[in-house]
C-alpha positions as CSV (number, residue, x, y, z in Angstrom):
1,M,81.9,59.9,50.6
2,A,83.2,58.6,53.9
3,E,80.9,55.6,53.8
4,L,82.2,54.6,50.3
5,E,85.8,55.0,51.5
6,R,85.2,52.9,54.6
7,E,83.6,50.2,52.5
8,A,86.4,50.2,50.0
9,A,89.0,49.9,52.8
10,S,87.2,46.8,54.1
11,L,87.3,44.9,50.8
12,H,89.9,42.0,50.8
13,G,89.7,39.9,47.7
14,E,85.9,39.9,47.5
15,R,85.4,40.4,43.8
16,M,81.6,40.6,43.8
17,R,81.5,43.3,46.5
18,T,84.2,45.1,44.7
19,L,82.2,45.2,41.5
20,D,79.1,46.4,43.3
21,L,81.0,49.1,45.1
22,K,82.7,50.1,41.8
23,Q,79.2,50.6,40.2
24,R,78.1,52.7,43.1
25,V,81.2,54.9,43.0
26,T,80.7,55.3,39.2
27,Q,77.2,56.5,39.8
28,T,78.3,58.8,42.6
29,L,81.1,60.3,40.5
30,Q,78.6,61.0,37.6
31,E,76.2,62.7,40.1
32,A,79.1,64.7,41.6
33,E,80.2,65.9,38.2
34,S,76.7,66.9,37.1
35,A,76.2,68.8,40.3
36,F,79.5,70.6,39.9
37,A,80.9,69.3,43.1
38,G,84.3,70.4,44.3
39,A,87.5,69.2,42.6
40,E,88.7,67.5,45.7
41,I,85.6,65.3,46.0
42,I,85.7,64.4,42.3
43,D,89.5,63.6,42.5
44,R,88.9,61.3,45.6
45,L,86.0,59.5,43.8
46,D,88.1,59.2,40.6
47,L,91.1,57.7,42.6
48,M,88.7,55.3,44.4
49,L,87.3,54.2,41.0
50,M,90.7,53.5,39.6
51,T,91.6,51.5,42.7
52,L,88.4,49.5,42.5
53,T,88.9,48.9,38.8
54,E,92.3,47.4,39.5
55,A,90.9,45.3,42.3
56,A,88.0,44.0,40.2
57,K,90.2,42.6,37.5
58,E,90.2,38.8,37.1
59,N,93.4,37.0,37.9
60,V,93.6,35.4,34.4
61,C,97.1,34.9,33.0
62,T,97.8,36.6,29.7
63,N,101.4,35.4,29.3
64,T,101.4,32.9,26.4
65,R,104.6,31.4,27.7
66,C,103.2,30.7,31.2
67,Q,101.8,27.2,32.1
68,H,98.7,28.9,33.4
69,Y,97.8,30.8,30.2
70,S,94.1,31.7,30.1
71,K,93.6,30.3,33.6
72,N,93.8,31.6,37.1
73,C,97.5,32.2,37.7
74,R,99.4,32.5,40.9
75,M,102.3,34.3,39.2
76,R,100.1,37.2,38.3
């Protein structure tokens, strides 16, 4: 758990590492739930997974009025 949290804290805009870590956290969360781990650990893993999901999103603009629509957008 501590190793995953350290690795998550060291990510700074590295999308591929974020996706890899997200996959590992998902697997760890599934294992923790099947082993009936404590609620605190499951909550920490769930929060980390939500944070990684947000960080892994592509920076593609979805605003149809923006000049960067369907491209990487600095405004996003």
